N, C-alpha and C positions, 0 to 999 in steps of 0.2 A: 504494500500499499504506499503510495506516495503521499507525503504531507505537503499540501499546497500552502503557499505564502499568500495571505490576504484573501479577499473574496473573489474566487474565480468561478466563473460560469462553467458548467459541464459542457464540453465539446467546443468551447470558444478558442479564440486565438491564444489567450493568455494560458489557458490549460495546455494547449499543444506545445507552446514554447517551453513551459516548465517540464513537460514530459521528455521532449526531445532534446533540450539543451540544459535542463536543470538550472535555468536562471529565470528571475522574474521578468515580466514584460518590460518594466521600466530599465532594467539592467541591459536586456537584450537591445532595446531601442538605443540606449546610450552607447553601447559597444559597436553597433552597426550604423550609427549616425542617422536614425530615423526619428520622426516626430512622434513622441509618446502620445500627446494630447490629440493628435489626428487619428491615430490608431484606436484610441479610447472611443472617439466619437464615430468610428466606423468607415473612415476615409483611409483608403490604402493607396499610396502613390506607386508609381511604377517601380521606383526603387525598392519600396516595401514589399511589393509583390514578388519581385525578383529575389529578394533576400529570403522571404518565406519559401519560395519554391526550392531553393538551394538547400535548405534546412529540412523540407519535406512537410511544411505546414500548409494545410488546406484552407484557403480563404474564399468565403462566398462572393 
């Protein structure tokens, strides 16, 4: 069982990031130079989508 940090929705981007990279969404965004607030609001830039694809994260 994985212990999630913070309030993470089941099946969401933050949960997928924590499972695949063992990092929080905020840390993942900081390390990959992505906009944390945009991702929280559901906006995924091309750069974010490409980064997620490389890691294996599915985005709607």
